[in-house]
VOPAGU-2260 file (C-alpha; in pm, 1 decimal, decimal comma):
REM VOPAGU-2260
SITE   aa  ch    i         X         Y         Z
SITE  UNK   A    0    -846,5    4916,6    5259,5
SITE  UNK   A    1    -934,7    4866,6    5624,0
SITE  UNK   A    2    -949,4    4502,6    5736,1
SITE  UNK   A    3   -1296,5    4357,6    5691,0
SITE  UNK   A    4   -1476,5    4029,7    5742,1
SITE  UNK   A    5   -1389,6    3907,6    5392,1
SITE  UNK   A    6   -1021,2    3965,9    5461,3
SITE  UNK   A    7   -1033,3    3754,7    5775,8
SITE  UNK   A    8   -1237,6    3475,4    5616,1
SITE  UNK   A    9   -1088,7    3379,4    5280,0
SITE  UNK   A   10   -1094,5    3059,4    5078,2
SITE  UNK   A   11    -756,0    2896,3    5034,9
SITE  UNK   A   12    -565,6    2570,0    5050,9
SITE  UNK   A   13    -382,0    2407,6    5339,7
SITE  UNK   A   14    -182,1    2360,6    5540,9
SITE  UNK   A   15     -87,8    2716,0    5646,1
SITE  UNK   A   16    -216,5    3065,4    5577,9
SITE  UNK   A   17     114,5    3239,1    5649,1
SITE  UNK   A   18     333,0    2964,7    5500,3
SITE  UNK   A   19     113,6    2841,0    5213,2
SITE  UNK   A   20    -158,5    3091,3    5122,9
SITE  UNK   A   21      58,1    3403,3    5171,8
SITE  UNK   A   22     355,3    3272,5    4967,8
SITE  UNK   A   23     122,3    3154,5    4691,4
SITE  UNK   A   24     -43,1    3495,1    4688,3
SITE  UNK   A   25     297,4    3666,7    4674,5
SITE  UNK   A   26     410,0    3439,5    4390,7
SITE  UNK   A   27      91,0    3512,8    4197,0
SITE  UNK   A   28     150,3    3887,0    4245,1
SITE  UNK   A   29     500,9    3846,7    4103,7
SITE  UNK   A   30     368,3    3648,9    3806,2
SITE  UNK   A   31     107,0    3916,0    3734,4
SITE  UNK   A   32     360,3    4200,0    3753,6
SITE  UNK   A   33     607,2    4018,9    3529,1
SITE  UNK   A   34     336,2    3973,9    3267,2
SITE  UNK   A   35     227,6    4336,4    3299,9
SITE  UNK   A   36     584,2    4458,0    3249,0
SITE  UNK   A   37     642,8    4234,3    2949,6
SITE  UNK   A   38     931,1    4051,8    3117,8
SITE  UNK   A   39     820,0    3701,8    3020,9
SITE  UNK   A   40     878,1    3736,7    2646,7
SITE  UNK   A   41    1258,0    3707,3    2659,5
SITE  UNK   A   42    1504,9    3455,9    2807,8
SITE  UNK   A   43    1543,4    3504,5    3181,3
SITE  UNK   A   44    1658,4    3344,5    3505,7
SITE  UNK   A   45    1473,2    3338,2    3836,9
SITE  UNK   A   46    1596,4    3350,4    4195,7
SITE  UNK   A   47    1371,1    3298,9    4499,0
SITE  UNK   A   48    1486,8    3321,3    4862,4
SITE  UNK   A   49    1290,3    3245,2    5178,6
SITE  UNK   A   50    1388,9    3381,5    5519,1
SITE  UNK   A   51    1321,9    3314,7    5887,1
SITE  UNK   A   52    1023,2    3100,4    5972,9
SITE  UNK   A   53     931,3    3044,1    5607,9
SITE  UNK   A   54    1269,1    2881,9    5553,9
SITE  UNK   A   55    1270,7    2695,9    5886,9
SITE  UNK   A   56     937,1    2518,0    5846,1
SITE  UNK   A   57     864,9    2580,6    5479,5
SITE  UNK   A   58     900,8    2222,8    5362,0
SITE  UNK   A   59     652,6    2088,9    5615,0
SITE  UNK   A   60     410,6    2376,9    5554,8
SITE  UNK   A   61     412,5    2346,5    5175,4
SITE  UNK   A   62     576,3    2687,3    5130,5
SITE  UNK   A   63     814,1    2587,9    4852,6
SITE  UNK   A   64     546,5    2429,4    4636,4
SITE  UNK   A   65     305,5    2714,3    4714,9
SITE  UNK   A   66     560,2    2963,8    4581,8
SITE  UNK   A   67     591,8    2764,8    4260,0
SITE  UNK   A   68     215,1    2742,2    4215,5
SITE  UNK   A   69     182,5    3115,5    4271,4
SITE  UNK   A   70     458,3    3189,1    4020,0
SITE  UNK   A   71     257,7    2989,5    3767,7
SITE  UNK   A   72     -30,3    3228,0    3828,1
SITE  UNK   A   73    -249,5    3022,7    4061,6
SITE  UNK   A   74    -439,8    3221,0    4325,3
SITE  UNK   A   75    -521,3    3047,5    4656,4
SITE  UNK   A   76    -887,0    3152,2    4641,4
SITE  UNK   A   77    -934,3    2990,2    4301,1
SITE  UNK   A   78    -700,6    2690,7    4311,2
SITE  UNK   A   79    -883,5    2357,9    4329,8
SITE  UNK   A   80    -718,5    2057,3    4498,4
SITE  UNK   A   81    -721,1    1852,9    4175,4
SITE  UNK   A   82    -556,1    2135,6    3984,3
SITE  UNK   A   83    -293,7    2177,9    4256,2
SITE  UNK   A   84    -219,1    1804,9    4264,8
SITE  UNK   A   85    -181,6    1792,6    3886,1
SITE  UNK   A   86      70,4    2076,4    3873,1
SITE  UNK   A   87     266,4    1952,8    4174,4
SITE  UNK   A   88     292,3    1606,8    4020,1
SITE  UNK   A   89     424,9    1756,6    3697,1
SITE  UNK   A   90     681,4    1967,4    3882,3
SITE  UNK   A   91     788,3    1674,1    4100,9
SITE  UNK   A   92     846,7    1470,0    3785,6
SITE  UNK   A   93    1096,6    1731,3    3666,9
SITE  UNK   A   94     865,9    1933,6    3449,0
SITE  UNK   A   95     941,7    2303,1    3392,3
SITE  UNK   A   96     796,6    2587,3    3592,0
SITE  UNK   A   97     543,9    2779,5    3381,3
SITE  UNK   A   98     630,5    3128,4    3503,9
SITE  UNK   A   99     322,9    3344,6    3468,9
SITE  UNK   A  100     162,3    3050,8    3291,8
SITE  UNK   A  101     357,4    3123,1    2972,0
SITE  UNK   A  102     736,2    3111,8    3025,4
SITE  UNK   A  103     896,5    2769,2    3078,7
SITE  UNK   A  104    1189,7    2767,2    3320,1
SITE  UNK   A  105    1395,1    2477,3    3460,4
SITE  UNK   A  106    1312,2    2573,7    3820,1
SITE  UNK   A  107    1195,4    2360,7    4112,2
SITE  UNK   A  108    1180,7    2351,7    4490,7
SITE  UNK   A  109    1551,3    2261,3    4508,7
SITE  UNK   A  110    1633,9    2595,5    4346,1
SITE  UNK   A  111    1469,4    2801,9    4621,5
SITE  UNK   A  112    1720,1    2947,9    4865,9
SITE  UNK   A  113    1646,2    2881,7    5234,8
SITE  UNK   A  114    1780,6    3113,4    5506,1
SITE  UNK   A  115    1621,7    3003,1    5836,2
SITE  UNK   A  116    1862,6    3197,9    6056,7
SITE  UNK   A  117    1822,4    3524,9    5866,3
SITE  UNK   A  118    1523,9    3729,7    5976,6
SITE  UNK   A  119    1448,3    4039,9    5770,5
SITE  UNK   A  120    1362,4    4356,6    5967,0
SITE  UNK   A  121     990,5    4375,5    5882,5
SITE  UNK   A  122     878,1    4020,8    5967,7
SITE  UNK   A  123    1015,8    3671,0    6009,9
SITE  UNK   A  124     820,7    3547,3    5704,8
SITE  UNK   A  125    1023,1    3710,4    5427,6
SITE  UNK   A  126    1037,6    3624,0    5054,4
SITE  UNK   A  127    1256,2    3778,6    4786,1
SITE  UNK   A  128    1196,6    3734,6    4411,1
SITE  UNK   A  129    1455,0    3837,1    4149,6
SITE  UNK   A  130    1440,6    3803,1    3772,4
SITE  UNK   A  131    1742,9    3861,9    3550,5
SITE  UNK   A  132    1768,0    3875,1    3171,4
SITE  UNK   A  133    2001,8    3670,1    2954,9
SITE  UNK   A  134    2281,8    3922,7    3015,9
SITE  UNK   A  135    2245,5    3894,0    3393,9
SITE  UNK   A  136    2084,8    4234,9    3439,0
SITE  UNK   A  137    1825,6    4231,2    3719,5
SITE  UNK   A  138    1486,1    4330,9    3580,5
SITE  UNK   A  139    1272,6    4258,3    3884,8
SITE  UNK   A  140    1364,6    4253,9    4254,3
SITE  UNK   A  141    1088,8    4260,9    4516,3
SITE  UNK   A  142    1058,3    4142,8    4876,9
SITE  UNK   A  143     728,5    4042,3    5036,5
SITE  UNK   A  144     626,1    3947,7    5389,8
SITE  UNK   A  145     353,9    3699,4    5480,4
SITE  UNK   A  146     222,1    3855,9    5799,9
SITE  UNK   A  147     -43,8    3603,5    5902,3
SITE  UNK   A  148    -385,8    3494,2    5782,8
SITE  UNK   A  149    -270,8    3501,8    5419,8
SITE  UNK   A  150    -206,7    3876,9    5432,9
SITE  UNK   A  151      96,0    3986,9    5227,4
SITE  UNK   A  152     282,9    4317,3    5253,3
SITE  UNK   A  153     547,9    4438,3    5008,8
SITE  UNK   A  154     871,2    4579,3    5149,1
SITE  UNK   A  155     869,7    4957,2    5137,0
SITE  UNK   A  156     491,1    4987,6    5130,9
SITE  UNK   A  157     431,4    4946,1    5503,7
SITE  UNK   A  158     388,5    5318,6    5571,9
SITE  UNK   A  159     157,1    5363,5    5274,1
SITE  UNK   A  160     -53,7    5068,0    5388,1
SITE  UNK   A  161     -81,6    5209,8    5739,6
SITE  UNK   A  162    -183,3    5549,3    5601,1
SITE  UNK   A  163    -443,8    5390,9    5374,2
SITE  UNK   A  164    -580,8    5196,9    5670,4
SITE  UNK   A  165    -614,9    5517,0    5873,3
SITE  UNK   A  166    -787,3    5698,6    5587,3
SITE  UNK   A  167   -1030,2    5421,9    5496,1
SITE  UNK   A  168   -1112,7    5354,8    5861,6
SITE  UNK   A  169   -1234,1    5712,0    5899,1
SITE  UNK   A  170   -1465,7    5665,5    5600,4
SITE  UNK   A  171   -1657,9    5393,6    5782,2
SITE  UNK   A  172   -1980,4    5477,0    5966,5
SITE  UNK   A  173   -1840,9    5310,2    6282,3
SITE  UNK   A  174   -1459,5    5322,0    6274,6
SITE  UNK   A  175   -1286,9    5120,7    6546,8
SITE  UNK   A  176    -955,9    4954,2    6626,7
SITE  UNK   A  177   -1016,1    4884,3    6997,6
SITE  UNK   A  178   -1293,8    4703,2    7179,3
SITE  UNK   A  179   -1359,1    5023,0    7378,4
SITE  UNK   A  180   -1436,5    5206,6    7055,6
SITE  UNK   A  181   -1647,0    4914,4    6931,8
SITE  UNK   A  182   -1852,2    4899,8    7251,3
SITE  UNK   A  183   -1893,3    5276,4    7238,9
SITE  UNK   A  184   -2057,6    5250,0    6896,3
SITE  UNK   A  185   -2285,8    4975,1    7026,0
SITE  UNK   A  186   -2390,7    5182,7    7327,5
SITE  UNK   A  187   -2456,8    5501,2    7132,1
SITE  UNK   A  188   -2649,1    5327,0    6855,0
SITE  UNK   A  189   -2806,6    5063,9    7081,2
SITE  UNK   A  190   -2698,8    4798,9    6834,1
SITE  UNK   A  191   -2509,8    4471,4    6849,7
SITE  UNK   A  192   -2145,3    4416,0    6758,2
SITE  UNK   A  193   -2258,2    4224,2    6450,5
SITE  UNK   A  194   -2474,7    4518,6    6343,5
SITE  UNK   A  195   -2176,7    4755,6    6373,1
SITE  UNK   A  196   -1968,7    4526,4    6154,3
SITE  UNK   A  197   -2250,5    4494,0    5901,6
SITE  UNK   A  198   -2281,0    4872,3    5875,9
SITE  UNK   A  199   -1907,5    4900,3    5809,2
SITE  UNK   A  200   -1916,5    4625,0    5547,8
SITE  UNK   A  201   -2196,2    4812,1    5369,7
SITE  UNK   A  202   -1943,3    5086,7    5292,8
SITE  UNK   A  203   -1798,9    4860,9    5020,7
SITE  UNK   A  204   -2075,3    4606,1    4944,0
SITE  UNK   A  205   -2452,2    4587,2    4936,4
SITE  UNK   A  206   -2624,1    4398,3    5215,2
SITE  UNK   A  207   -2737,2    4116,3    4980,9
SITE  UNK   A  208   -2375,2    4081,5    4862,9
SITE  UNK   A  209   -2252,9    4063,9    5221,9
SITE  UNK   A  210   -2511,2    3803,3    5313,3
SITE  UNK   A  211   -2438,0    3592,1    5005,2
SITE  UNK   A  212   -2063,8    3618,5    5063,6
SITE  UNK   A  213   -2086,4    3505,3    5424,8
SITE  UNK   A  214   -2316,2    3215,7    5338,3
SITE  UNK   A  215   -2063,2    3117,8    5071,5
SITE  UNK   A  216   -1790,9    3118,1    5338,7
SITE  UNK   A  217   -2000,8    2877,6    5548,3
SITE  UNK   A  218   -2065,9    2663,9    5241,2
SITE  UNK   A  219   -1690,1    2617,3    5190,3
SITE  UNK   A  220   -1646,1    2546,7    5561,5
SITE  UNK   A  221   -1911,5    2275,9    5542,5
SITE  UNK   A  222   -1753,3    2130,5    5230,1
SITE  UNK   A  223   -1421,7    2103,4    5414,5
SITE  UNK   A  224   -1599,8    1927,0    5702,6
SITE  UNK   A  225   -1759,1    1674,3    5467,5
SITE  UNK   A  226   -1434,2    1615,3    5281,3
SITE  UNK   A  227   -1250,6    1564,4    5609,4
SITE  UNK   A  228   -1507,8    1304,8    5716,2
SITE  UNK   A  229   -1470,1    1104,8    5396,9
SITE  UNK   A  230   -1093,7    1086,4    5357,4
SITE  UNK   A  231    -947,4     794,1    5548,5
SITE  UNK   A  232    -592,6     672,9    5599,5
SITE  UNK   A  233    -294,2     881,0    5702,1
SITE  UNK   A  234    -205,7    1244,8    5663,4
SITE  UNK   A  235      89,1    1320,0    5434,3
SITE  UNK   A  236     436,1    1341,5    5585,2
SITE  UNK   A  237     673,8    1138,8    5800,5
SITE  UNK   A  238     462,9    1151,7    6118,7
SITE  UNK   A  239     209,1     907,4    5969,7
SITE  UNK   A  240     -74,2    1069,2    6164,6
SITE  UNK   A  241    -394,2     868,7    6129,9
SITE  UNK   A  242    -708,4    1052,7    6026,0
SITE  UNK   A  243    -957,6    1023,4    6310,3
SITE  UNK   A  244   -1258,6    1215,5    6177,9
SITE  UNK   A  245   -1414,3     937,1    5960,6
SITE  UNK   A  246   -1408,5     681,5    6242,9
SITE  UNK   A  247   -1536,5     929,4    6498,6
SITE  UNK   A  248   -1821,9    1029,1    6267,6
SITE  UNK   A  249   -1936,0     668,5    6225,1
SITE  UNK   A  250   -1926,5     617,7    6600,1
SITE  UNK   A  251   -2123,7     936,7    6670,0
SITE  UNK   A  252   -2392,0     846,3    6417,3
SITE  UNK   A  253   -2431,8     513,9    6597,8
SITE  UNK   A  254   -2418,8     645,0    6956,1
SITE  UNK   A  255   -2598,5     979,1    6911,9
SITE  UNK   A  256   -2849,9     955,4    6625,2
SITE  UNK   A  257   -3084,2    1211,0    6785,5
SITE  UNK   A  258   -2824,6    1474,7    6874,9
SITE  UNK   A  259   -2843,8    1444,1    7252,3
SITE  UNK   A  260   -2700,8    1764,9    7405,1
SITE  UNK   A  261   -2479,9    1543,9    7621,9
SITE  UNK   A  262   -2269,3    1479,4    7311,6
SITE  UNK   A  263   -2212,9    1844,3    7215,6
SITE  UNK   A  264   -1840,2    1830,3    7284,6
SITE  UNK   A  265   -1787,8    1514,9    7079,1
SITE  UNK   A  266   -1951,3    1685,4    6779,7
SITE  UNK   A  267   -1744,1    2001,2    6829,5
SITE  UNK   A  268   -1431,1    1786,3    6847,2
SITE  UNK   A  269   -1535,7    1600,2    6533,4
SITE  UNK   A  270   -1588,9    1913,0    6322,8
SITE  UNK   A  271   -1262,3    2069,5    6436,3
SITE  UNK   A  272   -1072,7    1747,5    6360,7
SITE  UNK   A  273   -1234,6    1708,0    6018,0
SITE  UNK   A  274   -1144,9    2060,6    5905,3
SITE  UNK   A  275    -791,3    2058,6    6041,7
SITE  UNK   A  276    -720,4    1714,9    5895,4
SITE  UNK   A  277    -843,5    1847,6    5562,1
SITE  UNK   A  278    -617,9    2150,0    5603,2
SITE  UNK   A  279    -317,8    1933,9    5699,1
SITE  UNK   A  280    -360,5    1736,1    5377,2
SITE  UNK   A  281    -354,7    2051,0    5162,8
SITE  UNK   A  282    -730,1    2057,3    5107,4
SITE  UNK   A  283    -955,7    2354,0    5041,1
SITE  UNK   A  284   -1056,7    2535,4    5358,0
SITE  UNK   A  285   -1150,3    2878,2    5490,0
SITE  UNK   A  286    -873,5    3076,7    5656,7
SITE  UNK   A  287   -1043,4    3168,2    5985,2
SITE  UNK   A  288    -845,8    3379,6    6057,8
SITE  UNK   A  289    -551,4    3144,5    5978,2
SITE  UNK   A  290    -520,2    2795,7    5835,8
SITE  UNK   A  291    -356,5    2662,0    6149,7
SITE  UNK   A  292    -672,1    2757,7    6341,6
SITE  UNK   A  293    -919,8    2685,6    6061,5
SITE  UNK   A  294   -1119,5    2422,9    6252,8
SITE  UNK   A  295   -1227,9    2635,9    6548,0
SITE  UNK   A  296   -1484,7    2873,6    6398,4
SITE  UNK   A  297   -1654,3    2600,1    6186,0
SITE  UNK   A  298   -1681,6    2380,4    6497,3
SITE  UNK   A  299   -1834,5    2655,2    6710,3
SITE  UNK   A  300   -2067,1    2775,2    6434,2
SITE  UNK   A  301   -2177,2    2413,5    6381,9
SITE  UNK   A  302   -2248,2    2404,6    6755,5
SITE  UNK   A  303   -2455,9    2724,3    6728,5
SITE  UNK   A  304   -2665,2    2576,9    6448,5
SITE  UNK   A  305   -2729,0    2247,8    6626,2
SITE  UNK   A  306   -2750,4    2330,1    6995,2
SITE  UNK   A  307   -2875,7    2687,5    7032,8
SITE  UNK   A  308   -3249,8    2725,2    7103,2
SITE  UNK   A  309   -3481,9    2819,3    6815,5
SITE  UNK   A  310   -3224,5    2758,8    6541,6
SITE  UNK   A  311   -3145,5    2388,5    6572,8
SITE  UNK   A  312   -3110,8    2199,8    6246,1
SITE  UNK   A  313   -3356,3    1910,3    6241,0
SITE  UNK   A  314   -3213,4    1651,3    6002,5
SITE  UNK   A  315   -3092,0    1358,4    6207,0
SITE  UNK   A  316   -2802,6    1160,4    6066,9
SITE  UNK   A  317   -2700,4    1441,2    5829,7
SITE  UNK   A  318   -2416,9    1674,1    5913,5
SITE  UNK   A  319   -2518,2    1951,0    5676,4
SITE  UNK   A  320   -2894,0    1971,6    5609,4
SITE  UNK   A  321   -3003,8    2280,4    5412,8
SITE  UNK   A  322   -3030,4    2601,4    5610,9
SITE  UNK   A  323   -3364,5    2767,8    5671,2
SITE  UNK   A  324   -3373,5    3151,6    5674,9
SITE  UNK   A  325   -3341,3    3172,9    6054,4
SITE  UNK   A  326   -3029,7    2957,3    6039,0
SITE  UNK   A  327   -2886,9    3167,8    5757,4
SITE  UNK   A  328   -2930,0    3466,5    5987,9
SITE  UNK   A  329   -2729,3    3281,2    6253,5
SITE  UNK   A  330   -2443,1    3220,2    6010,9
SITE  UNK   A  331   -2435,8    3585,3    5903,8
SITE  UNK   A  332   -2453,3    3726,3    6256,2
SITE  UNK   A  333   -2198,2    3479,4    6388,8
SITE  UNK   A  334   -1941,8    3557,2    6117,9
SITE  UNK   A  335   -1994,4    3933,5    6137,6
SITE  UNK   A  336   -1944,2    3931,1    6514,7
SITE  UNK   A  337   -1642,7    3700,6    6489,1
SITE  UNK   A  338   -1502,2    3924,1    6218,3
SITE  UNK   A  339   -1534,1    4234,4    6435,0
SITE  UNK   A  340   -1324,0    4069,2    6705,5
SITE  UNK   A  341   -1077,1    3950,8    6442,0
SITE  UNK   A  342   -1029,7    4312,2    6334,8
SITE  UNK   A  343    -923,0    4398,8    6690,7
SITE  UNK   A  344    -651,6    4131,8    6688,4
SITE  UNK   A  345    -531,3    4228,4    6342,8
SITE  UNK   A  346    -522,4    4599,2    6429,8
SITE  UNK   A  347    -368,6    4582,3    6778,1
SITE  UNK   A  348    -154,0    4267,8    6774,3
SITE  UNK   A  349    -103,3    3985,1    6525,8
SITE  UNK   A  350    -259,9    3662,3    6404,8
SITE  UNK   A  351      74,5    3523,6    6286,4
SITE  UNK   A  352     216,4    3221,4    6468,3
SITE  UNK   A  353     559,5    3314,6    6336,6
SITE  UNK   A  354     529,9    3653,1    6503,6
SITE  UNK   A  355     351,9    3588,1    6836,2
SITE  UNK   A  356     320,7    3210,7    6865,4
SITE  UNK   A  357       5,3    3002,4    6849,3
SITE  UNK   A  358    -172,2    3238,4    7088,9
SITE  UNK   A  359    -209,7    3463,0    6783,3
SITE  UNK   A  360    -366,5    3187,0    6573,7
SITE  UNK   A  361    -561,6    2945,8    6792,9
SITE  UNK   A  362    -610,6    3208,8    7065,0
SITE  UNK   A  363    -750,1    3466,7    6822,7
SITE  UNK   A  364    -976,8    3212,4    6653,7
SITE  UNK   A  365   -1111,1    3088,3    6988,0
SITE  UNK   A  366   -1178,6    3446,1    7093,3
SITE  UNK   A  367   -1356,1    3524,6    6766,4
SITE  UNK   A  368   -1565,1    3207,8    6788,7
SITE  UNK   A  369   -1661,9    3276,9    7149,6
SITE  UNK   A  370   -1783,4    3622,2    7052,5
SITE  UNK   A  371   -1989,3    3486,6    6763,6
SITE  UNK   A  372   -2155,2    3222,6    6981,3
SITE  UNK   A  373   -2224,3    3469,2    7262,9
SITE  UNK   A  374   -2412,1    3692,5    7020,5
SITE  UNK   A  375   -2618,6    3398,3    6892,7
SITE  UNK   A  376   -2697,6    3306,1    7254,0
SITE  UNK   A  377   -2847,1    3651,7    7299,3
SITE  UNK   A  378   -2552,3    3818,3    7468,9
SITE  UNK   A  379   -2528,3    4193,8    7502,8
SITE  UNK   A  380   -2226,8    4369,1    7346,6
SITE  UNK   A  381   -2059,8    4368,8    7688,8
SITE  UNK   A  382   -2120,3    3994,1    7726,1
SITE  UNK   A  383   -1990,1    3929,6    7374,4
SITE  UNK   A  384   -1673,9    4126,8    7453,1
SITE  UNK   A  385   -1642,4    3932,2    7778,4
SITE  UNK   A  386   -1668,7    3600,7    7591,1
SITE  UNK   A  387   -1391,0    3705,1    7354,0
SITE  UNK   A  388   -1175,0    3816,4    7646,8
SITE  UNK   A  389   -1223,1    3492,8    7842,4
SITE  UNK   A  390   -1124,5    3278,3    7544,5
SITE  UNK   A  391    -813,7    3481,4    7465,5
SITE  UNK   A  392    -701,8    3522,6    7825,0
SITE  UNK   A  393    -667,2    3148,1    7865,3
SITE  UNK   A  394    -456,6    3108,3    7552,2
SITE  UNK   A  395    -193,3    3364,6    7652,6
SITE  UNK   A  396     158,9    3231,9    7608,5
SITE  UNK   A  397      58,7    2946,5    7377,5
SITE  UNK   A  398     361,1    2850,4    7167,5
SITE  UNK   A  399     377,8    2740,7    6804,8
SITE  UNK   A  400     599,9    2431,4    6800,5
SITE  UNK   A  401     478,1    2203,2    6518,9
SITE  UNK   A  402     649,4    1865,2    6514,4
SITE  UNK   A  403     838,0    1819,6    6189,6
SITE  UNK   A  404     723,2    2163,0    6075,9
SITE  UNK   A  405     387,8    2005,0    5985,0
SITE  UNK   A  406      48,0    2149,0    6073,7
SITE  UNK   A  407     -51,9    1824,3    6244,7
SITE  UNK   A  408      91,4    1774,6    6595,1
SITE  UNK   A  409     -18,2    1946,7    6816,4
SITE  UNK   A  410    -218,6    2168,0    6579,2
SITE  UNK   A  411    -510,7    1934,9    6502,0
SITE  UNK   A  412    -604,1    1851,3    6860,9
SITE  UNK   A  413    -533,5    2209,8    6963,1
SITE  UNK   A  414    -817,2    2326,2    6735,5
SITE  UNK   A  415   -1062,7    2087,5    6901,6
SITE  UNK   A  416    -961,0    2196,6    7251,7
SITE  UNK   A  417    -985,7    2565,3    7155,8
SITE  UNK   A  418   -1333,2    2516,4    7005,1
SITE  UNK   A  419   -1459,6    2368,6    7332,1
SITE  UNK   A  420   -1296,3    2654,5    7523,3
SITE  UNK   A  421   -1473,9    2905,2    7299,2
SITE  UNK   A  422   -1810,9    2741,9    7366,4
SITE  UNK   A  423   -1743,1    2743,1    7740,0
SITE  UNK   A  424   -1625,9    3105,7    7731,7
SITE  UNK   A  425   -1943,2    3213,3    7551,5
SITE  UNK   A  426   -2167,8    3033,7    7798,4
SITE  UNK   A  427   -1976,5    3174,7    8094,7
SITE  UNK   A  428   -2012,1    3525,7    7955,4
SITE  UNK   A  429   -2386,1    3509,5    7889,7
SITE  UNK   A  430   -2442,1    3379,8    8242,6
SITE  UNK   A  431   -2276,6    3697,2    8369,6
SITE  UNK   A  432   -2383,9    4057,8    8334,9
SITE  UNK   A  433   -2097,8    4165,6    8107,9
SITE  UNK   A  434   -1885,8    4321,3    8381,6
SITE  UNK   A  435   -1534,9    4182,3    8425,4
SITE  UNK   A  436   -1193,7    4284,4    8554,4
SITE  UNK   A  437    -983,2    4230,6    8239,0
SITE  UNK   A  438   -1092,9    4399,0    7916,0
SITE  UNK   A  439   -1048,6    4250,5    7570,0
SITE  UNK   A  440    -816,4    4537,5    7478,0
SITE  UNK   A  441    -594,1    4460,7    7775,3
SITE  UNK   A  442    -569,4    4092,9    7691,1
SITE  UNK   A  443    -493,3    4168,7    7323,4
SITE  UNK   A  444    -211,0    4403,9    7420,8
SITE  UNK   A  445     -84,6    4140,5    7664,6
SITE  UNK   A  446     -86,0    3882,7    7386,1
SITE  UNK   A  447     115,1    4117,0    7164,9
SITE  UNK   A  448     371,2    4185,5    7437,6
SITE  UNK   A  449     393,0    3816,1    7530,3
SITE  UNK   A  450     461,6    3733,2    7167,3
SITE  UNK   A  451     731,9    3997,1    7151,7
SITE  UNK   A  452     901,9    3847,3    7457,8
SITE  UNK   A  453     862,9    3485,4    7342,3
SITE  UNK   A  454    1176,9    3310,5    7222,3
SITE  UNK   A  455    1188,7    3260,1    6846,5
SITE  UNK   A  456    1222,5    2886,4    6918,7
SITE  UNK   A  457     853,2    2882,5    6997,1
SITE  UNK   A  458     730,9    3086,8    6701,5
SITE  UNK   A  459     677,7    2846,4    6411,5
SITE  UNK   A  460    1043,7    2758,2    6361,9
SITE  UNK   A  461    1028,6    2393,0    6479,3
SITE  UNK   A  462    1335,6    2468,1    6691,8
SITE  UNK   A  463    1180,7    2429,7    7037,9
SITE  UNK   A  464     908,8    2265,3    7244,2
SITE  UNK   A  465     737,9    1955,1    7107,8
SITE  UNK   A  466     913,8    2008,6    6775,9
SITE  UNK   A  467    1245,6    1901,5    6928,6
SITE  UNK   A  468    1124,7    1669,6    7205,1
SITE  UNK   A  469     903,6    1446,2    6992,1
SITE  UNK   A  470    1075,9    1225,1    6731,3
SITE  UNK   A  471     940,5    1272,0    6379,6
SITE  UNK   A  472     927,0     902,7    6296,9
């Protein structure tokens, strides 16, 4: 199927969409196929190998444990933190892997092969799963690639997937893969970008289903904000990063009880920090469009609900008062518009930090958020496209160099900075008339080419940049 808003915004667990959600999803696919083929009813042995970026930063990103959870049949959309913690504790204590939930195997993270210097042809995030019977005969041998945002592609199916995308795109009322095509639909139909995306989503869901699904996405985002505000102490891992969101929240409630607009940036920073700290601790978040950038869209949407005229939430001292219908409309329009821009990045470039650096994660999310806010501020399609372009243009060349392979430094602060940039980009765009020198298509292509030219040291391998210049402990 063509990429839609519910592909870009999915519920999962932290800390990484490409390194946690994707591998878990691949493992769950393997578990399902082994059950379907009846391969779990006889003695067997399992071999799992990770390649490239997955192997280089897998331990810090939770890749190895995510693979095990997936092989037990857990899906990232359904896995609850308590359930994950229970199974990980059992595995860490030496318990067997429950392959497919039914077959006990003496298999743990130490049995997963890591090949950080071997990059498979399709993508740097490669995974190979092999199952052999008691006689050593291989009964299952499949390779998957985690291509960003939790998306997983099986080796050998790339051409079929591309063909299916082309076919399903043409079945949409407003097919597009470039911003020029998207703006053309808006001009001919005299509709907004969000309305174009809604019409396309209606090809596979009813409008009430779309609305309910998007409000559910916001509900999970808000839950991750609240959880991030309540959990104190340090984030897991050797960096001993202190959680800042709870302390900042208490200070903001004391200094800004009436939501003075002068404090808008502090609140945006707070929301971004809360979500990304929750993500870094393996909590439940919304991939938007990746886990590494999961705090940006919630922060900017929170800003839209609290600081945009006519839709402000009036419940002082509460972060998440119930939405009224007008505010529900804001959430739906914001996410539809953001999703439309996300489609452009997914179709023309990449949202994978391992493929194009952090410009593909934080840059894409900032661009999507800027577009959503510009639409809520009353921007025309041209102004919305301009907002997305401004945000992305000023993230070009951004590297992915996580210290210790953890989604903590510089990732957490980077989300807060990018959220503020998105808000600024949206406001700049709506103060203009929509005309600008650089188009969104041009900046997306530039991002793709910049990522292609970028050294692999700076693409989620922890082999360059801050990852090697900052001591881990």
